[in-house]
C-alpha beads as a LAMMPS data file, in Angstrom:
LAMMPS data file: protein, C-alpha beads

426 atoms
425 bonds

1 atom types
1 bond types

-500.0 500.0 xlo xhi
-500.0 500.0 ylo yhi
-500.0 500.0 zlo zhi

Masses

1 110.0

Atoms # bond

1 1 1 -130.748 318.881 258.381
2 1 1 -132.438 322.180 259.106
3 1 1 -134.901 321.336 256.321
4 1 1 -135.976 318.173 258.170
5 1 1 -136.504 320.067 261.418
6 1 1 -138.559 322.663 259.513
7 1 1 -140.897 320.132 257.911
8 1 1 -141.160 317.968 261.046
9 1 1 -141.670 320.709 263.664
10 1 1 -142.102 324.199 262.273
11 1 1 -144.627 323.590 259.506
12 1 1 -147.098 321.615 261.678
13 1 1 -146.843 324.434 264.268
14 1 1 -147.700 326.968 261.571
15 1 1 -150.677 324.871 260.424
16 1 1 -151.894 324.543 264.025
17 1 1 -151.776 328.332 264.382
18 1 1 -153.707 328.798 261.146
19 1 1 -156.426 326.395 262.353
20 1 1 -156.505 328.185 265.700
21 1 1 -156.831 331.579 263.959
22 1 1 -159.854 330.354 262.002
23 1 1 -161.438 328.978 265.208
24 1 1 -160.995 332.321 266.933
25 1 1 -162.682 334.197 264.077
26 1 1 -165.741 331.947 264.022
27 1 1 -168.050 334.576 265.588
28 1 1 -166.796 337.235 263.228
29 1 1 -167.546 334.973 260.240
30 1 1 -171.027 334.375 261.651
31 1 1 -171.668 338.097 262.159
32 1 1 -170.503 338.920 258.645
33 1 1 -171.870 335.994 256.676
34 1 1 -174.314 334.096 258.932
35 1 1 -174.406 330.290 258.838
36 1 1 -172.584 330.276 255.476
37 1 1 -169.532 331.806 257.149
38 1 1 -169.513 329.186 259.906
39 1 1 -169.913 326.345 257.405
40 1 1 -167.035 327.716 255.314
41 1 1 -164.857 327.982 258.429
42 1 1 -165.591 324.319 259.313
43 1 1 -164.735 323.144 255.803
44 1 1 -161.484 325.131 255.749
45 1 1 -160.461 323.719 259.142
46 1 1 -161.198 320.170 258.078
47 1 1 -159.143 320.702 254.890
48 1 1 -156.226 322.070 256.969
49 1 1 -156.417 319.296 259.583
50 1 1 -156.215 316.743 256.787
51 1 1 -153.224 318.627 255.348
52 1 1 -151.472 318.587 258.737
53 1 1 -152.036 314.850 259.012
54 1 1 -150.640 314.246 255.492
55 1 1 -147.563 316.264 256.383
56 1 1 -146.876 314.582 259.733
57 1 1 -147.294 311.059 258.340
58 1 1 -145.132 311.667 255.248
59 1 1 -147.936 311.054 252.736
60 1 1 -147.316 311.588 249.012
61 1 1 -147.749 315.144 247.714
62 1 1 -151.064 315.251 245.847
63 1 1 -152.030 317.331 242.811
64 1 1 -153.999 320.513 243.494
65 1 1 -157.714 320.062 242.849
66 1 1 -158.767 323.709 242.906
67 1 1 -159.518 325.833 239.868
68 1 1 -157.180 328.702 240.789
69 1 1 -155.138 330.223 237.928
70 1 1 -151.816 328.705 239.019
71 1 1 -153.068 325.148 239.709
72 1 1 -151.939 323.762 236.336
73 1 1 -148.398 325.110 236.830
74 1 1 -148.228 323.538 240.304
75 1 1 -149.401 320.186 238.974
76 1 1 -146.870 320.307 236.128
77 1 1 -144.203 320.978 238.753
78 1 1 -145.336 317.908 240.720
79 1 1 -144.914 315.829 237.530
80 1 1 -141.430 317.285 237.163
81 1 1 -140.622 316.205 240.767
82 1 1 -142.012 312.718 240.040
83 1 1 -139.691 312.394 237.058
84 1 1 -136.734 313.532 239.170
85 1 1 -137.320 310.757 241.679
86 1 1 -136.347 308.177 238.979
87 1 1 -139.215 305.886 239.812
88 1 1 -138.410 305.911 243.536
89 1 1 -142.098 306.357 244.296
90 1 1 -144.158 309.492 244.705
91 1 1 -142.626 312.703 246.071
92 1 1 -143.707 312.862 249.730
93 1 1 -143.396 315.449 252.497
94 1 1 -140.085 314.116 253.833
95 1 1 -138.728 312.795 250.522
96 1 1 -138.811 315.966 248.433
97 1 1 -136.865 319.193 248.086
98 1 1 -137.564 321.361 251.126
99 1 1 -138.269 324.507 249.096
100 1 1 -140.896 322.685 247.054
101 1 1 -142.891 321.139 249.905
102 1 1 -142.687 324.275 252.021
103 1 1 -144.107 326.408 249.182
104 1 1 -146.661 323.665 248.511
105 1 1 -147.928 323.877 252.110
106 1 1 -148.567 327.629 251.827
107 1 1 -150.329 327.111 248.511
108 1 1 -152.577 324.479 250.130
109 1 1 -153.363 326.872 253.011
110 1 1 -154.412 329.397 250.382
111 1 1 -156.610 326.789 248.686
112 1 1 -158.324 325.933 251.994
113 1 1 -159.679 329.486 252.096
114 1 1 -159.964 330.284 248.391
115 1 1 -162.229 327.247 247.891
116 1 1 -164.515 328.198 250.755
117 1 1 -166.396 331.405 250.054
118 1 1 -167.583 333.627 251.693
119 1 1 -164.349 333.559 253.778
120 1 1 -162.156 333.155 250.681
121 1 1 -160.461 336.557 251.095
122 1 1 -159.547 336.078 254.745
123 1 1 -155.767 336.372 255.342
124 1 1 -154.971 333.880 258.111
125 1 1 -151.627 335.616 258.736
126 1 1 -152.957 339.191 258.875
127 1 1 -153.134 339.384 262.695
128 1 1 -149.543 338.296 263.148
129 1 1 -148.310 340.827 260.588
130 1 1 -150.268 343.638 262.245
131 1 1 -148.991 342.615 265.666
132 1 1 -145.410 342.638 264.403
133 1 1 -145.953 346.163 263.073
134 1 1 -147.431 347.473 266.342
135 1 1 -144.813 345.775 268.519
136 1 1 -142.089 347.395 266.414
137 1 1 -143.534 350.888 266.938
138 1 1 -140.497 352.165 268.814
139 1 1 -138.164 351.110 266.003
140 1 1 -140.531 352.419 263.304
141 1 1 -140.773 355.789 265.083
142 1 1 -136.998 356.014 265.486
143 1 1 -136.429 355.184 261.815
144 1 1 -139.069 357.626 260.497
145 1 1 -137.724 360.383 262.752
146 1 1 -134.146 359.769 261.648
147 1 1 -135.215 359.789 258.013
148 1 1 -137.318 362.959 258.188
149 1 1 -134.448 364.778 259.919
150 1 1 -132.105 363.543 257.177
151 1 1 -134.449 364.875 254.459
152 1 1 -134.215 368.413 255.848
153 1 1 -130.646 368.800 254.624
154 1 1 -130.329 366.039 252.032
155 1 1 -129.714 368.703 249.335
156 1 1 -126.553 369.800 251.157
157 1 1 -124.938 366.375 251.471
158 1 1 -121.818 365.734 249.427
159 1 1 -121.129 362.395 247.728
160 1 1 -119.310 360.902 250.721
161 1 1 -122.175 361.776 253.070
162 1 1 -124.798 360.448 250.665
163 1 1 -122.880 357.210 250.380
164 1 1 -122.686 356.927 254.153
165 1 1 -126.453 357.424 254.492
166 1 1 -127.187 354.898 251.747
167 1 1 -125.009 352.318 253.523
168 1 1 -126.814 352.985 256.821
169 1 1 -130.266 352.499 255.311
170 1 1 -129.160 349.408 253.377
171 1 1 -128.004 347.909 256.675
172 1 1 -131.266 348.787 258.426
173 1 1 -133.123 347.075 255.579
174 1 1 -130.768 344.084 255.803
175 1 1 -131.143 343.569 259.554
176 1 1 -134.867 344.320 259.336
177 1 1 -134.977 340.928 257.645
178 1 1 -134.523 339.321 261.076
179 1 1 -138.198 340.137 261.771
180 1 1 -139.525 337.029 260.086
181 1 1 -142.596 335.228 261.405
182 1 1 -142.293 332.009 259.369
183 1 1 -138.824 331.601 260.870
184 1 1 -140.138 331.868 264.437
185 1 1 -143.239 329.803 263.471
186 1 1 -145.298 332.909 264.168
187 1 1 -143.758 333.738 267.561
188 1 1 -143.039 337.396 268.272
189 1 1 -140.097 338.604 266.216
190 1 1 -140.626 342.342 266.248
191 1 1 -137.893 344.954 266.225
192 1 1 -137.941 346.517 269.687
193 1 1 -135.103 349.027 269.757
194 1 1 -133.847 351.737 267.425
195 1 1 -132.280 349.900 264.510
196 1 1 -129.724 352.633 263.847
197 1 1 -127.813 352.405 267.109
198 1 1 -126.491 348.887 266.655
199 1 1 -125.308 349.093 263.011
200 1 1 -121.634 349.656 263.824
201 1 1 -121.539 346.520 266.012
202 1 1 -123.222 344.407 263.351
203 1 1 -120.753 345.109 260.513
204 1 1 -118.549 342.075 261.380
205 1 1 -121.615 339.839 260.836
206 1 1 -122.028 340.888 257.187
207 1 1 -120.247 337.981 255.496
208 1 1 -120.355 339.426 251.971
209 1 1 -120.536 343.199 251.815
210 1 1 -120.970 344.575 248.305
211 1 1 -122.419 347.950 249.308
212 1 1 -119.619 349.784 247.484
213 1 1 -120.650 348.063 244.247
214 1 1 -124.265 349.172 244.691
215 1 1 -123.109 352.717 245.282
216 1 1 -120.963 352.886 242.171
217 1 1 -123.709 351.269 240.067
218 1 1 -126.260 353.888 241.172
219 1 1 -123.876 356.830 240.851
220 1 1 -122.797 355.753 237.369
221 1 1 -126.373 355.142 236.244
222 1 1 -127.118 358.680 237.391
223 1 1 -124.165 360.133 235.460
224 1 1 -124.964 358.221 232.278
225 1 1 -128.590 359.116 232.581
226 1 1 -129.985 361.492 229.979
227 1 1 -133.273 363.323 230.313
228 1 1 -135.044 360.560 228.468
229 1 1 -134.295 357.515 230.590
230 1 1 -135.147 357.053 234.248
231 1 1 -133.031 355.194 236.773
232 1 1 -135.295 352.436 238.057
233 1 1 -134.729 350.330 241.174
234 1 1 -136.900 347.304 241.963
235 1 1 -137.315 345.908 245.474
236 1 1 -138.565 342.327 245.671
237 1 1 -140.147 342.448 249.097
238 1 1 -140.026 339.958 251.922
239 1 1 -141.703 340.487 255.311
240 1 1 -144.421 342.953 256.263
241 1 1 -144.031 344.825 259.565
242 1 1 -140.781 346.533 260.520
243 1 1 -138.761 345.101 257.631
244 1 1 -141.222 346.509 255.103
245 1 1 -141.027 349.991 256.692
246 1 1 -137.225 349.823 256.431
247 1 1 -137.609 348.991 252.708
248 1 1 -139.926 351.978 252.215
249 1 1 -137.439 354.306 253.920
250 1 1 -134.656 352.978 251.689
251 1 1 -136.868 353.509 248.617
252 1 1 -137.697 357.068 249.665
253 1 1 -134.012 357.793 250.247
254 1 1 -133.165 356.579 246.723
255 1 1 -135.696 359.050 245.268
256 1 1 -134.916 361.949 247.596
257 1 1 -131.169 361.667 246.990
258 1 1 -131.843 361.465 243.219
259 1 1 -130.015 358.124 243.059
260 1 1 -133.199 356.722 241.490
261 1 1 -136.151 358.231 239.646
262 1 1 -138.642 355.442 240.262
263 1 1 -138.922 352.464 242.588
264 1 1 -140.982 349.375 241.802
265 1 1 -142.055 347.063 244.630
266 1 1 -142.890 343.404 244.096
267 1 1 -145.082 341.698 246.691
268 1 1 -146.970 338.410 246.954
269 1 1 -150.358 337.960 245.297
270 1 1 -151.573 335.636 248.102
271 1 1 -150.716 335.326 251.832
272 1 1 -147.342 333.548 251.925
273 1 1 -144.705 332.306 254.383
274 1 1 -146.634 333.776 257.344
275 1 1 -145.299 337.315 257.149
276 1 1 -144.674 338.091 253.471
277 1 1 -146.001 341.396 252.159
278 1 1 -149.190 341.409 250.063
279 1 1 -150.902 344.369 248.406
280 1 1 -153.238 344.647 251.414
281 1 1 -150.247 344.779 253.784
282 1 1 -148.625 347.408 251.558
283 1 1 -151.651 349.699 251.629
284 1 1 -152.470 348.969 255.288
285 1 1 -148.946 349.919 256.433
286 1 1 -148.998 353.246 254.604
287 1 1 -152.463 354.009 256.062
288 1 1 -151.247 353.128 259.581
289 1 1 -148.300 355.474 259.226
290 1 1 -150.456 358.287 257.815
291 1 1 -152.831 358.139 260.759
292 1 1 -150.115 357.687 263.428
293 1 1 -150.173 360.388 266.106
294 1 1 -146.466 360.936 265.621
295 1 1 -145.469 363.798 263.349
296 1 1 -142.637 362.070 261.466
297 1 1 -144.421 358.748 261.078
298 1 1 -147.485 360.404 259.588
299 1 1 -145.265 362.592 257.389
300 1 1 -143.674 359.413 255.982
301 1 1 -147.098 357.868 255.372
302 1 1 -148.414 360.989 253.626
303 1 1 -145.306 361.328 251.427
304 1 1 -145.395 357.657 250.495
305 1 1 -149.052 357.792 249.516
306 1 1 -148.011 360.777 247.359
307 1 1 -145.218 358.750 245.712
308 1 1 -147.760 356.103 244.710
309 1 1 -150.166 358.722 243.349
310 1 1 -147.404 360.408 241.346
311 1 1 -146.352 357.036 239.944
312 1 1 -142.716 357.292 241.119
313 1 1 -143.510 354.290 243.318
314 1 1 -145.289 351.344 241.707
315 1 1 -146.547 348.203 243.401
316 1 1 -146.751 344.921 241.438
317 1 1 -147.607 341.389 242.320
318 1 1 -147.200 338.388 240.075
319 1 1 -148.242 334.784 240.504
320 1 1 -144.652 333.664 239.829
321 1 1 -143.422 334.804 243.273
322 1 1 -145.688 332.186 244.896
323 1 1 -144.826 329.284 242.609
324 1 1 -142.329 326.592 243.693
325 1 1 -139.919 327.366 240.828
326 1 1 -136.543 328.889 241.462
327 1 1 -135.749 332.092 239.625
328 1 1 -133.607 330.458 236.944
329 1 1 -136.859 329.252 235.334
330 1 1 -138.549 332.675 235.412
331 1 1 -137.703 333.520 231.793
332 1 1 -139.506 330.358 230.707
333 1 1 -142.402 330.205 233.218
334 1 1 -143.115 333.958 233.512
335 1 1 -141.548 335.697 230.492
336 1 1 -143.656 338.830 231.133
337 1 1 -142.188 339.259 234.627
338 1 1 -138.648 338.574 233.403
339 1 1 -139.053 341.176 230.644
340 1 1 -140.306 343.715 233.191
341 1 1 -137.324 343.128 235.501
342 1 1 -134.986 343.634 232.548
343 1 1 -136.081 347.296 232.484
344 1 1 -134.576 347.849 235.917
345 1 1 -131.149 349.322 236.708
346 1 1 -130.958 347.391 239.981
347 1 1 -132.985 344.576 241.568
348 1 1 -132.868 344.317 245.362
349 1 1 -134.008 340.895 246.562
350 1 1 -134.993 340.942 250.212
351 1 1 -134.713 337.990 252.527
352 1 1 -134.030 334.326 252.799
353 1 1 -136.733 332.793 250.593
354 1 1 -135.657 335.004 247.685
355 1 1 -132.045 333.928 248.284
356 1 1 -133.038 330.265 248.249
357 1 1 -134.877 330.795 244.963
358 1 1 -131.970 332.794 243.491
359 1 1 -129.503 329.989 244.238
360 1 1 -131.838 327.032 243.616
361 1 1 -131.687 326.197 247.371
362 1 1 -128.847 323.750 246.804
363 1 1 -126.175 322.532 249.160
364 1 1 -123.459 324.549 247.428
365 1 1 -119.834 324.734 248.463
366 1 1 -119.483 328.059 250.285
367 1 1 -116.973 329.387 247.753
368 1 1 -119.084 328.837 244.614
369 1 1 -119.443 332.280 242.951
370 1 1 -122.864 333.913 243.384
371 1 1 -123.010 334.502 239.614
372 1 1 -122.681 330.760 238.986
373 1 1 -125.293 329.795 241.591
374 1 1 -127.784 332.152 239.894
375 1 1 -127.825 329.627 237.035
376 1 1 -128.258 332.162 234.195
377 1 1 -130.821 334.275 236.051
378 1 1 -129.492 337.707 235.062
379 1 1 -132.348 340.026 234.034
380 1 1 -130.489 343.068 235.449
381 1 1 -127.805 343.842 238.041
382 1 1 -129.104 342.386 241.289
383 1 1 -128.315 342.323 244.968
384 1 1 -129.523 340.061 247.749
385 1 1 -130.064 341.642 251.201
386 1 1 -130.509 338.614 253.391
387 1 1 -129.991 337.392 256.937
388 1 1 -129.114 333.694 256.941
389 1 1 -131.999 331.467 258.061
390 1 1 -131.454 328.390 255.910
391 1 1 -128.444 326.281 255.082
392 1 1 -127.455 327.548 251.682
393 1 1 -124.766 330.182 251.159
394 1 1 -122.407 330.948 248.279
395 1 1 -119.752 333.508 247.374
396 1 1 -117.713 333.277 250.576
397 1 1 -113.919 333.549 250.749
398 1 1 -111.976 330.268 251.049
399 1 1 -112.129 329.041 254.650
400 1 1 -114.641 331.715 255.746
401 1 1 -117.609 329.349 256.166
402 1 1 -115.549 326.598 257.793
403 1 1 -114.070 329.043 260.271
404 1 1 -117.488 330.231 261.506
405 1 1 -118.828 326.661 261.445
406 1 1 -116.101 325.595 263.882
407 1 1 -117.278 327.984 266.592
408 1 1 -120.971 328.358 265.650
409 1 1 -122.545 325.221 264.177
410 1 1 -125.900 327.030 263.803
411 1 1 -124.485 330.054 261.951
412 1 1 -126.418 329.436 258.721
413 1 1 -129.837 329.313 260.332
414 1 1 -129.689 331.683 263.303
415 1 1 -130.394 334.979 261.518
416 1 1 -127.267 336.404 263.181
417 1 1 -125.269 336.733 259.937
418 1 1 -126.202 338.637 256.800
419 1 1 -125.069 339.308 253.226
420 1 1 -125.310 342.235 250.842
421 1 1 -124.390 340.175 247.805
422 1 1 -124.222 341.737 244.342
423 1 1 -124.161 340.328 240.803
424 1 1 -123.536 342.615 237.852
425 1 1 -125.534 340.422 235.405
426 1 1 -123.015 340.682 232.589

Bonds

1 1 1 2
2 1 2 3
3 1 3 4
4 1 4 5
5 1 5 6
6 1 6 7
7 1 7 8
8 1 8 9
9 1 9 10
10 1 10 11
11 1 11 12
12 1 12 13
13 1 13 14
14 1 14 15
15 1 15 16
16 1 16 17
17 1 17 18
18 1 18 19
19 1 19 20
20 1 20 21
21 1 21 22
22 1 22 23
23 1 23 24
24 1 24 25
25 1 25 26
26 1 26 27
27 1 27 28
28 1 28 29
29 1 29 30
30 1 30 31
31 1 31 32
32 1 32 33
33 1 33 34
34 1 34 35
35 1 35 36
36 1 36 37
37 1 37 38
38 1 38 39
39 1 39 40
40 1 40 41
41 1 41 42
42 1 42 43
43 1 43 44
44 1 44 45
45 1 45 46
46 1 46 47
47 1 47 48
48 1 48 49
49 1 49 50
50 1 50 51
51 1 51 52
52 1 52 53
53 1 53 54
54 1 54 55
55 1 55 56
56 1 56 57
57 1 57 58
58 1 58 59
59 1 59 60
60 1 60 61
61 1 61 62
62 1 62 63
63 1 63 64
64 1 64 65
65 1 65 66
66 1 66 67
67 1 67 68
68 1 68 69
69 1 69 70
70 1 70 71
71 1 71 72
72 1 72 73
73 1 73 74
74 1 74 75
75 1 75 76
76 1 76 77
77 1 77 78
78 1 78 79
79 1 79 80
80 1 80 81
81 1 81 82
82 1 82 83
83 1 83 84
84 1 84 85
85 1 85 86
86 1 86 87
87 1 87 88
88 1 88 89
89 1 89 90
90 1 90 91
91 1 91 92
92 1 92 93
93 1 93 94
94 1 94 95
95 1 95 96
96 1 96 97
97 1 97 98
98 1 98 99
99 1 99 100
100 1 100 101
101 1 101 102
102 1 102 103
103 1 103 104
104 1 104 105
105 1 105 106
106 1 106 107
107 1 107 108
108 1 108 109
109 1 109 110
110 1 110 111
111 1 111 112
112 1 112 113
113 1 113 114
114 1 114 115
115 1 115 116
116 1 116 117
117 1 117 118
118 1 118 119
119 1 119 120
120 1 120 121
121 1 121 122
122 1 122 123
123 1 123 124
124 1 124 125
125 1 125 126
126 1 126 127
127 1 127 128
128 1 128 129
129 1 129 130
130 1 130 131
131 1 131 132
132 1 132 133
133 1 133 134
134 1 134 135
135 1 135 136
136 1 136 137
137 1 137 138
138 1 138 139
139 1 139 140
140 1 140 141
141 1 141 142
142 1 142 143
143 1 143 144
144 1 144 145
145 1 145 146
146 1 146 147
147 1 147 148
148 1 148 149
149 1 149 150
150 1 150 151
151 1 151 152
152 1 152 153
153 1 153 154
154 1 154 155
155 1 155 156
156 1 156 157
157 1 157 158
158 1 158 159
159 1 159 160
160 1 160 161
161 1 161 162
162 1 162 163
163 1 163 164
164 1 164 165
165 1 165 166
166 1 166 167
167 1 167 168
168 1 168 169
169 1 169 170
170 1 170 171
171 1 171 172
172 1 172 173
173 1 173 174
174 1 174 175
175 1 175 176
176 1 176 177
177 1 177 178
178 1 178 179
179 1 179 180
180 1 180 181
181 1 181 182
182 1 182 183
183 1 183 184
184 1 184 185
185 1 185 186
186 1 186 187
187 1 187 188
188 1 188 189
189 1 189 190
190 1 190 191
191 1 191 192
192 1 192 193
193 1 193 194
194 1 194 195
195 1 195 196
196 1 196 197
197 1 197 198
198 1 198 199
199 1 199 200
200 1 200 201
201 1 201 202
202 1 202 203
203 1 203 204
204 1 204 205
205 1 205 206
206 1 206 207
207 1 207 208
208 1 208 209
209 1 209 210
210 1 210 211
211 1 211 212
212 1 212 213
213 1 213 214
214 1 214 215
215 1 215 216
216 1 216 217
217 1 217 218
218 1 218 219
219 1 219 220
220 1 220 221
221 1 221 222
222 1 222 223
223 1 223 224
224 1 224 225
225 1 225 226
226 1 226 227
227 1 227 228
228 1 228 229
229 1 229 230
230 1 230 231
231 1 231 232
232 1 232 233
233 1 233 234
234 1 234 235
235 1 235 236
236 1 236 237
237 1 237 238
238 1 238 239
239 1 239 240
240 1 240 241
241 1 241 242
242 1 242 243
243 1 243 244
244 1 244 245
245 1 245 246
246 1 246 247
247 1 247 248
248 1 248 249
249 1 249 250
250 1 250 251
251 1 251 252
252 1 252 253
253 1 253 254
254 1 254 255
255 1 255 256
256 1 256 257
257 1 257 258
258 1 258 259
259 1 259 260
260 1 260 261
261 1 261 262
262 1 262 263
263 1 263 264
264 1 264 265
265 1 265 266
266 1 266 267
267 1 267 268
268 1 268 269
269 1 269 270
270 1 270 271
271 1 271 272
272 1 272 273
273 1 273 274
274 1 274 275
275 1 275 276
276 1 276 277
277 1 277 278
278 1 278 279
279 1 279 280
280 1 280 281
281 1 281 282
282 1 282 283
283 1 283 284
284 1 284 285
285 1 285 286
286 1 286 287
287 1 287 288
288 1 288 289
289 1 289 290
290 1 290 291
291 1 291 292
292 1 292 293
293 1 293 294
294 1 294 295
295 1 295 296
296 1 296 297
297 1 297 298
298 1 298 299
299 1 299 300
300 1 300 301
301 1 301 302
302 1 302 303
303 1 303 304
304 1 304 305
305 1 305 306
306 1 306 307
307 1 307 308
308 1 308 309
309 1 309 310
310 1 310 311
311 1 311 312
312 1 312 313
313 1 313 314
314 1 314 315
315 1 315 316
316 1 316 317
317 1 317 318
318 1 318 319
319 1 319 320
320 1 320 321
321 1 321 322
322 1 322 323
323 1 323 324
324 1 324 325
325 1 325 326
326 1 326 327
327 1 327 328
328 1 328 329
329 1 329 330
330 1 330 331
331 1 331 332
332 1 332 333
333 1 333 334
334 1 334 335
335 1 335 336
336 1 336 337
337 1 337 338
338 1 338 339
339 1 339 340
340 1 340 341
341 1 341 342
342 1 342 343
343 1 343 344
344 1 344 345
345 1 345 346
346 1 346 347
347 1 347 348
348 1 348 349
349 1 349 350
350 1 350 351
351 1 351 352
352 1 352 353
353 1 353 354
354 1 354 355
355 1 355 356
356 1 356 357
357 1 357 358
358 1 358 359
359 1 359 360
360 1 360 361
361 1 361 362
362 1 362 363
363 1 363 364
364 1 364 365
365 1 365 366
366 1 366 367
367 1 367 368
368 1 368 369
369 1 369 370
370 1 370 371
371 1 371 372
372 1 372 373
373 1 373 374
374 1 374 375
375 1 375 376
376 1 376 377
377 1 377 378
378 1 378 379
379 1 379 380
380 1 380 381
381 1 381 382
382 1 382 383
383 1 383 384
384 1 384 385
385 1 385 386
386 1 386 387
387 1 387 388
388 1 388 389
389 1 389 390
390 1 390 391
391 1 391 392
392 1 392 393
393 1 393 394
394 1 394 395
395 1 395 396
396 1 396 397
397 1 397 398
398 1 398 399
399 1 399 400
400 1 400 401
401 1 401 402
402 1 402 403
403 1 403 404
404 1 404 405
405 1 405 406
406 1 406 407
407 1 407 408
408 1 408 409
409 1 409 410
410 1 410 411
411 1 411 412
412 1 412 413
413 1 413 414
414 1 414 415
415 1 415 416
416 1 416 417
417 1 417 418
418 1 418 419
419 1 419 420
420 1 420 421
421 1 421 422
422 1 422 423
423 1 423 424
424 1 424 425
425 1 425 426
């Protein structure tokens, strides 16, 4: 399966890159922290080399030994996996659910650094994320320019035109999800060309397209809305780099078109899945845009900083997003986060990992309804914007999956197809 290939080939490649990144920063650690920095780097590398060996030789998954706040939850989850195996031995790297061991690897990478001050705040994936951003400059510039031009006459757009613009920016945000570094094991995956030119040609590749439902939800929320209550949209982020900029543009459009009054962003509290957005990435991207020597890029950056200051944009991170649990256990494991999401009018879940956690990463029949696969996770109306990079997909029409499978055996993992898949949460 694709999961096997991922654990066997992709994850060791990612670990090798992490080790290599630490090697390359040795002098920097020495300059900043002296011998202590070099010692910490050596310890982290030895921890990661041991991890790589455990993975490649299918050793049992071991409990976390660090004192970080989420360690107890991880170790409880390991016990849960042990009980699932019905006494068939310890869960190991090749004999466990893919989602679990993949998340576990990233948590162990985090531990390798977190346990080794003074380099405990070093983000081993930072360089790759920054590189993705800079290599996507052309696309970022094109998108910011398009958006700033759109803002000039947004007040004059009628409902049809607003809807058309929303659909465009939803699609840019959807296809921005192709820029995923964990998928390419850290190889270049930047967006090179203007993302707006190819949208028309990509429509046939959207297997479930619920954009109309999003539109009517937002328009009706607006109409029902009294002075007292705000329309709130939450975006559960995926990758930094170009995809994140496309999410920010979408968020700004929602405010500027008055389809929403506030947008809440949810990122990762630790570096995760190579290119996932952390608070540092969030702030860094806005700073980069502000200081860009391109008028419309810097205008976007300045406006977005303003949105954060005014409180119409809010950034959150929560430990739950980097736990191995799928979202159906959120209400139990992170009731505070679940209660917060219930305040939203619409939750937009970006990307493949979120989709896997929404659907429990199971080998569903293609036609199983999305609502059913969510397994009672319904804090608010939600929509997944996702390009397919793992072999789980629900909510297709009868025969749809089989038909594509016949001509494209790799369709579920190539990133070529996408979904805008909505659930009303009733």
